[in-house]
C-alpha positions as CSV (number, residue, x, y, z in Angstrom):
1,M,-11.0,20.3,23.5
2,I,-9.3,23.7,24.0
3,Y,-11.0,26.6,21.8
4,G,-9.8,30.4,21.0
5,A,-13.3,32.7,20.4
6,M,-12.1,35.3,19.2
7,L,-14.3,38.9,18.9
8,A,-14.5,40.6,16.1
9,G,-17.9,42.4,15.4
10,G,-17.5,46.0,17.1
11,S,-17.2,48.8,15.0
12,G,-14.3,50.6,17.1
13,T,-15.7,53.9,16.7
14,R,-13.2,55.8,18.7
15,V,-10.8,55.1,15.7
16,K,-11.3,58.2,14.2
17,S,-8.7,57.8,11.5
18,S,-10.0,54.7,9.9
19,N,-13.5,54.4,8.1
20,V,-13.0,50.4,8.4
21,P,-13.6,48.9,12.0
22,K,-10.4,48.8,13.7
23,Q,-10.3,45.0,13.1
24,F,-10.0,45.2,10.1
25,I,-7.2,48.4,9.3
26,E,-4.7,46.6,7.5
27,I,-1.0,46.5,8.0
28,N,1.5,45.7,6.0
29,G,-1.3,43.9,4.2
30,K,-2.7,42.3,6.8
31,P,-5.8,43.6,8.8
32,I,-4.8,43.4,12.5
33,I,-7.4,41.1,13.2
34,V,-4.9,38.7,11.0
35,H,-1.9,39.7,13.2
36,T,-4.1,38.4,16.8
37,L,-4.7,35.2,14.6
38,I,-1.1,34.5,13.4
39,N,-0.2,35.1,17.1
40,M,-2.7,32.6,18.8
41,L,-2.4,30.2,16.1
42,K,0.9,29.6,17.5
43,V,-0.1,28.2,20.2
44,Q,-0.8,24.7,19.3
45,R,-2.6,23.4,21.7
46,F,-6.2,25.1,20.6
47,D,-7.9,22.7,18.6
48,C,-10.4,25.1,17.1
49,I,-9.9,29.0,17.1
50,I,-13.9,30.7,16.2
51,I,-13.9,34.8,15.0
52,A,-17.2,36.0,15.8
53,A,-17.0,38.4,13.1
54,R,-19.1,41.3,11.3
55,E,-21.3,39.6,9.1
56,D,-20.8,42.3,5.7
57,Y,-16.6,41.8,6.5
58,I,-17.3,37.6,6.8
59,D,-16.0,37.4,2.8
60,Y,-13.4,39.6,3.5
61,L,-11.9,38.2,5.9
62,E,-12.3,34.5,4.7
63,A,-10.1,35.5,1.9
64,K,-7.4,37.4,4.2
65,V,-7.4,34.0,6.2
66,A,-6.7,31.9,3.1
67,E,-4.0,34.5,2.0
68,F,-1.9,34.6,5.0
69,V,-2.7,31.9,7.5
70,K,-1.0,28.5,7.1
71,D,-3.2,26.4,9.9
72,S,-6.7,27.8,8.3
73,H,-8.5,24.3,9.6
74,R,-7.9,25.4,13.0
75,V,-10.6,27.9,12.0
76,R,-13.9,29.3,12.0
77,I,-15.2,32.4,10.8
78,I,-19.3,32.8,11.6
79,A,-21.7,35.7,12.5
80,G,-21.5,37.5,15.3
81,G,-23.8,39.2,17.4
82,K,-25.0,42.6,18.3
83,E,-23.4,42.7,21.5
84,R,-20.6,41.5,23.7
85,M,-22.4,38.8,24.6
86,D,-24.5,37.7,21.7
87,S,-20.9,37.1,19.7
88,I,-19.5,35.2,22.8
89,K,-23.5,33.0,22.6
90,C,-22.9,32.6,18.6
91,V,-19.3,30.9,19.2
92,T,-20.7,28.8,21.8
93,D,-23.6,27.4,19.8
94,A,-21.4,27.0,16.9
95,I,-19.0,25.1,19.4
96,E,-22.1,22.5,20.9
97,H,-23.1,22.5,17.2
98,E,-20.1,21.2,15.6
99,F,-18.5,19.3,18.8
100,G,-20.5,19.0,21.2
101,V,-19.6,20.0,24.9
102,T,-17.6,17.6,27.7
103,E,-16.5,18.9,31.2
104,E,-12.8,18.6,30.3
105,D,-13.2,21.2,27.6
106,V,-11.4,24.8,27.5
107,I,-12.5,28.3,26.5
108,V,-9.7,31.4,25.8
109,I,-11.5,34.3,24.6
110,H,-9.8,37.0,23.0
111,D,-10.0,40.8,21.7
112,A,-9.4,40.9,18.1
113,V,-7.5,44.0,18.8
114,R,-5.1,42.9,20.9
115,P,-2.5,41.9,18.4
116,F,0.4,41.3,20.5
117,V,-1.0,38.8,22.9
118,T,1.9,36.4,23.9
119,E,2.1,32.4,23.5
120,K,2.6,32.3,27.8
121,I,-0.2,34.6,28.6
122,L,-2.4,32.0,26.4
123,N,-0.8,29.0,27.6
124,D,-1.3,30.6,30.9
125,S,-5.0,31.2,30.1
126,I,-5.2,27.5,29.5
127,D,-3.9,26.0,32.3
128,A,-5.3,28.3,34.5
129,A,-8.9,28.0,32.9
130,A,-8.5,24.1,33.6
131,Q,-7.1,24.3,37.1
132,F,-9.3,26.8,38.4
133,G,-12.8,27.0,36.1
134,A,-12.3,30.6,35.5
135,C,-9.5,33.3,34.5
136,V,-8.6,36.8,33.7
137,C,-5.4,38.1,32.7
138,G,-4.2,41.3,34.8
139,L,-1.6,43.4,35.2
140,P,-1.0,45.4,38.3
141,C,-2.0,49.2,38.1
142,A,1.2,51.1,36.9
143,D,-0.9,54.7,37.5
144,T,-2.5,55.9,40.8
145,I,-6.3,55.5,40.3
146,L,-8.9,58.4,41.4
147,H,-12.5,57.5,42.0
148,S,-14.6,60.3,40.9
149,A,-18.7,59.3,40.5
150,K,-19.0,62.8,38.9
151,G,-16.0,63.0,37.1
152,D,-14.8,66.6,38.1
153,V,-13.5,65.7,41.6
154,V,-11.7,62.8,43.2
155,D,-14.0,61.2,45.6
156,D,-11.3,58.8,46.9
157,I,-7.7,57.3,46.0
158,P,-7.7,53.0,46.2
159,K,-4.8,51.5,47.2
160,R,-3.2,51.2,43.8
161,S,-1.2,47.5,45.6
162,E,-5.2,46.1,45.2
163,L,-5.9,47.1,42.2
164,F,-5.3,45.6,38.5
165,C,-5.5,46.3,34.8
166,G,-8.1,43.7,33.4
167,Q,-6.6,42.4,29.6
168,A,-7.7,39.4,27.6
169,P,-8.6,36.8,27.6
170,D,-11.0,35.9,29.8
171,S,-10.9,31.5,29.8
172,F,-13.0,28.9,31.3
173,R,-14.1,25.4,31.6
174,L,-16.3,25.9,28.5
175,K,-19.3,23.9,30.2
176,H,-19.6,25.9,33.6
177,F,-19.4,29.0,31.5
178,L,-22.2,28.1,29.5
179,E,-24.5,27.2,32.7
180,M,-23.0,30.8,34.0
181,Q,-24.3,32.2,30.5
182,A,-27.9,30.7,31.0
183,A,-28.1,32.0,34.2
184,L,-27.5,35.7,33.1
185,T,-30.5,38.0,33.6
186,P,-31.1,40.5,30.3
187,E,-30.6,43.0,32.9
188,Q,-26.9,41.4,33.7
189,R,-26.2,40.9,29.9
190,A,-26.8,44.7,29.6
191,V,-23.8,46.3,31.2
192,I,-21.0,43.6,30.9
193,T,-18.5,45.2,29.5
194,G,-16.1,42.4,30.6
195,T,-16.6,38.6,30.0
196,S,-15.2,38.0,33.3
197,Q,-18.2,39.8,34.8
198,I,-20.2,36.8,34.6
199,C,-17.9,35.1,37.0
200,T,-18.9,38.0,39.5
201,M,-22.6,37.7,38.6
202,N,-22.7,34.5,39.1
203,G,-20.9,34.3,42.7
204,Q,-17.5,32.4,40.6
205,P,-13.7,33.1,41.9
206,I,-11.8,34.4,38.7
207,H,-8.2,33.2,39.0
208,I,-6.0,36.1,38.0
209,I,-2.9,35.3,35.6
210,E,-0.1,37.6,35.0
211,G,-0.3,39.9,31.6
212,D,1.9,41.8,29.7
213,A,2.1,45.6,28.7
214,I,2.6,44.6,24.9
215,N,-0.9,43.4,25.0
216,F,-2.8,46.3,24.9
217,K,-6.1,47.2,23.0
218,I,-6.2,49.2,20.1
219,T,-8.8,51.5,21.6
220,T,-7.7,55.0,20.3
221,D,-5.9,56.2,17.3
222,S,-2.8,56.9,19.6
223,D,-2.9,53.0,19.7
224,L,-3.3,52.4,16.7
225,L,0.0,54.3,16.0
226,M,1.9,52.3,18.3
227,V,0.6,49.0,16.7
228,K,1.3,50.6,13.1
229,T,5.0,51.5,14.6
230,L,5.6,48.2,16.4
231,L,4.7,45.9,13.3
232,K,6.5,47.4,10.9
233,R,9.4,47.4,12.6
């Protein structure tokens, strides 16, 4: 089985222009998360896509999926958790309960607010996870990176050719991912900001697949403006 997991439990506080979480902001009548879901469902290899959503938005999201998504039989909507790793565990628990887990299963974990993820990225993620066990989507850094421990002066400038900007999705052979997830300490869970960190904390090599600049994450009002402009065109 090949599973998609979409994390949609956050509040998006850095988008100041909206009073709803950014994944539920409507553009052309569809919430951003539905735009993301439609792009993911273009990849027919996904047997099931499970969305871990805020509990107070589940009824709303179910109605929007029913309205706009043709392949809604491939979609499950569940309540997410408080933090990122909690939501991921909600997804993997749901998979184990409904389908069970085999050695060959793959999970592709994506952000609800990266609506322009491409079919190439998703297919490359599935293939790399199956081959290498774990992979992350990334782009070579285009800008010079400044390292500053205190944020007021530059301590050093790392070599740009060795730096990549991490994107989503993060993809894994599911059984091994569950083993790594179970091995995390509470302290490790508390500091995880990206799913692929579960690998670095477990000594698991992570393969990099090529990302795409269009696969950007909505974090601020400027990002939201770009998404609105692109989707309206």
